[in-house]
N, C-alpha and C positions, 0 to 999 in steps of 0.2 A: 688770278688767285683770290679765293674767297677770304682767307685769313691772312693778315699782313705779316704775321710772324709765327714761327713754329711753337712758341710758348702757348699761344692761344689754342693751337691744335691739341697739344698735350693736355691742357686743362679740359677741353671738351671730351677727349677720349677717356680720360681718367674719370670724369664725372659720369659719363655713360656707363662705364664699368661698375661704378659704385651703385648705380640705379638698376643693376641687372641688365647688362648690355643686350640689346636686341638688334642683331645685324641687319635684318630686313628693313627695319625702320630707319636706321642710320644711313644705309646705302640709298634708300629712297630720297632722303633729305639731301644728300650730297648730289644726287642726280638733278634734283630741282635747282640746286645752286648753280649749275652750269648754264641755266637760262639767263640771258643778258639782263632782262628787266629785273630779275631777282637780285643779281649781283650789284646792280646800281641802286636798288631800293633798300637792301638790307646791309647793315654794318655788322661788325664782328659780334657786338653784344647781343644783337637780336638773334643772330645765328646760334650763339651759345644757348640762349634761353629757349629757342625753338627746338634745338636738339634735345635738351634736357626735358622739356615739356612733352615732346612727342614720345620720348623713351619711357617717361613715367606713365603716360596714358597707355602706351602699348603694354607695359608691364602689368598695369592694373587690369586691362582687358584680358590679358593672358591668364592672370590669376583667377579672374571670375569664371573664365571658360574652364579652367582646370578644376575649380571647386565644383562647378556644375557637372562636369564629367564625373568627378569623384562621387557626388551625390547620386547621380544616375546609376553608376556602377554599384554603389552601396544598396540602393533601392532594388536594383536587379538581383543582387545576391539574396536580399530578404524575400523578394517575390518568389524566387525559384529555389529557396532553401529546402532541403529535405526535412527540416524541422518545422513543425507548425509554429508560426509566430503571429501574435496579435498585439495590438497597441490599444490600451484602455485608458480612459480618464473618467474619474468618478464611477468606476466599475462598468462603464459602457464601452463597447467595442468601437474604436475609430477606424481600425484597419485590420484586415485578416489576409494572410497570404494564401496562395493556391493550395499548399499542403494542409492548412487549417480547414479550407473548404472541403477537401477530401476527407479529412479526419472526422469532421462533424457531419459528414454526409449531407452537405448542402449542394444546391445547384450552382450557386455562384456566391461571391462575397456579399452581394446585396442582401442576401437572406440572413447574414450575420451582423452586418454593420448596424449600430444603433441599439442592439440588444444588450441587456445587462448580462454580466458574467453569471449571475444567479440563474439565468434561464437555462444554462447548460450543465448546471451542477445537479447531481443525483441527490434526492432528499437525504440519504444516509450520510452525505458529506457536507451538509449545510453548516454545521458547527465548525468543521475544518476550514471551510471557506471564510467564515466570519473571523476566525483566528488569523487566516492569511491576510485578510483586509486590514485587521488591526495592526499587524506587524509593519506594513508599509505605509500606513497612514499616520502613525505616531512619529514624533520628531526623531527618535533614535533610529527607527528602521527605514525612514524615508529614503536615505541615500544608500541603503544596504541592498545586497543581493538576497532575495527572499525565496526560499524553496518550500514546497509542500506537495504531498501526495493526496489525491482524492479521486472520487468517481465522477465521471461526466456522463451525460446522456446526449446522444446525438439527435439530430432533427428527425431521424427515423426511430427514435426511442431505444436504440441499442445502448447498452451500458458498457463503458470502457474505463479502465484504470489509467490515470494520467499523473505525470509529475510536472508541476509548474515551477518555472524559474523566472523571477521578476526582477527587473532592473529599472532605475529611473532614466528618463530620456527627454529630449525636446522634440516635439512633433508639430510641425507647422506653426512654430512660434509659441507653443504652449507646453507646459510641463505635463508629462504623461508617464505611463509605465509600459515597457516592452515585456511581454510574457512569452516565454518559449514553452510550448506544450509537447511533452514526450509521451507517446503511447506506451505504457508499461504493462499492458494487459497480459501479454505472454509471460512476462517476468513474474507477475503476481500469481498466475496460474501455477507456474513451476514452484513458487514459494509455498503456496497452499498445498500442493501435492506433497512436497517434502515434509511440511508440517503434519499433514494427515498421516503419512507413513510413520513418522516419529511417534505419533500418539494413538495409533490404532492397530488392532490385530489384523494381519493380512488375510486370514482365513474367513473370519466372520464380519470384518469391518466394524466390529465393536471397539469402543475405547479400550486401550491396553492398561497394564498395571501402572505405568507412569502417569497416564492421564487420570486414572482413578485416584491415585494417591495425591496428586496435586489438587484435584477437585475436592477431595475430602478434607485436605488441609485448609483450603480456602473456606469451605463450608463450616468447618469448626470455628474459624476466626469470625465469620459472619454470625454464627449462632451465639457467640459470646455477647454481641451487641444487640441482637434481636431477641435474645432470651428464648430461643426456639429449640425444639427437640429434633434430633436426627437419628437415623438408624442405618446400620450396615448389615446386609445379608450376605452370607458366604455359602455358596451352593456347589455341591459336588454331585456328579451324575452316577447313580448306582447302576452298575452293569455295563458301564461304558468300556471297561478294559476287556470284557468278554467279547463285545462287538468288534473291537479292534483286532483281537487275537483270532477270531473265527472268520470274520468277513474281510479283514484287511484295513489298512490305514485310510484308503480312499473312502470306504464305507463309513469309517469313523469320522472323517472330515465332513461328509454329507450330513451325518447325524448332528454334529456340532453346529453346523449352519442352521439346521432346522430348530434346534434347541434355542439358539440365539434369537431367532425371530419370535419364538413363542414367549421368551422372557421379556423381550421389548414390549410385546403386546399386553403384558400383565401390569405395566407400571405407567406412571404419568410422563408427560414430555419433560417435565422438570427433573425427573429422576435420572440416574446414571447407571446403565447396565454395562459391565465390562467383562472381558475374558482375561483372567490372570495368566492362563496357560493350561495345557492339557484339557481336562474336563472340569476345570474350576472356574466359576463365575462369581462376580461380586455385584451387589446392587446398593447404591446410595440413595436413601430417601430423606431429603432435607425437608424442613418445615412440616413435620409430621406429628403423629401421636401414636400411642401404643395400640389403640384399636385398629387404626389404619394399617400399621405394620403387620399385625396378625392377619388382617384381610388379604394383604399382598402375599404373605407366606402360603395361606390356604389357596389363593388363586393360582399360584405357581404349581403347587402339587396337583391341582385339578387340570391345569393346562398341559402338564406332561404325562397325564394318564393315557392319552390316546397313543397307540403305537405309530412308529414311523415306517413308511414303506420305502426301502432302499434296494434298488436293483431287483425288484420283484420279491423281496423278503421283508416280512414284518419284524420290526425291531422295537423292543420295549425297554425303556429306562425310567428311573424315578429319581427325584431329588432328595438329597439330605441337606437341610438348611439350618445353618447356625446364625443366630441373630445377636447383635450387640447394639445397644442404643445409648444415647447420651442426652439427658435432659438439661434444662437451663441451669440446674444447680451443680452439674458436674463437668461442664464444658472446660473449666479452667484446669481440671486435672486429667483430661483426656487428650490423647494425641492420635494422629492418623494410624500409626503402627499399633498402638494399644487397641484401638477399636477393631482393626483387621485381625489381630491376634486373638482377641476375645471371640469374635464371630467364628474364626477358624476352629477354636477349641470347642465351641458349642456345636459346630458341624460334626466334628469327630465324635462327640457324645451321641449324636443321632445315629451315626454309622455303627456305633457299638451297641445300640439299643433298638434295632429293628429297621432302620433306614426309612425312606419315604415319609419323612416327618420333619418337624422343625423344633428347635430348642432355643430358649432365650437365655443368654448368658447373664449370670449375676455373681456377686462377690462370693457367695457361699459355694458356688461351683468350684472355684479354685481350692477352697479349704477342703471340700469333700474329695477332690482329686488327689490332694496331697495325702489325706488319710488312707485312701484306697491304695496308693502307690507304696505307702509305708507298710500296710498290711501285706 
């Protein structure tokens, strides 16, 4: 018998259990104890110490193996994650998984490792990236989850929209950032399409009333600080109703598309041409002067002189143009709706006095209109 009394056995077994009992190790030790030379050589105290030491070492080895297996499993999950994942330190890539390689159109991760994150950012998103860097490099944001959206360019120079989510981590004994990259290009395309539909006329693709009014409101605000002049042109097509009534709405739509293209060609890229509805168009001319406004009005009349050939038939329309403007001295007293209403009133004056012309609104126009209506 290895142990002289049962008390010693209980102490050993209880101690083994406290140290995370390892059945294989204990049985192996008891089998060794049956060897005669060991029984004569070892006393109870040595056996107690031996069992505890072997169990402790076995437990430590088991934990190390378990941790190693856990790290391997975690690494495997990252390597084959459907999300693109990179690890960066001082803005340089230390690691990139296979999904990142595919997303950035690289041959392998070696083409990515060591490159700065700046290398993959589209020039239009450089300021966004700088802000992203600032958030996780300062003390407040270092331990935080940081998110941002920007444009990336792949190794083949394709541009994609991405969402970055960054968290702090330890990588090979050093503090780094893990960044998950999500491709949101399809999402952005859908958002831009919804935005376009909300702010544009479906027939001509010109900006609609909502777009025009918001742009005019902002331009008025800017004009107050820049002390610049702006003008609004309100255009109605003379003879359009007759085209619609005789040739049908389809022909009328074709005519409107042609007129829209001609109007756009008459103005600068910084100007806004919109379709309010029906055969009514508006034009916003920011940072302008009276001479240029009159040139634009004359240019429009000239551009619409040529007839339009619609389904084999020649169609002729002309513009009635009302103009309202706002110089630096009056921007405080003008609003978006006021300018549109004044240009509309001036346009109707042209309609009543021969059409195919333009008229500039002024304050006396309202006074004369009131006198005429009273008479």
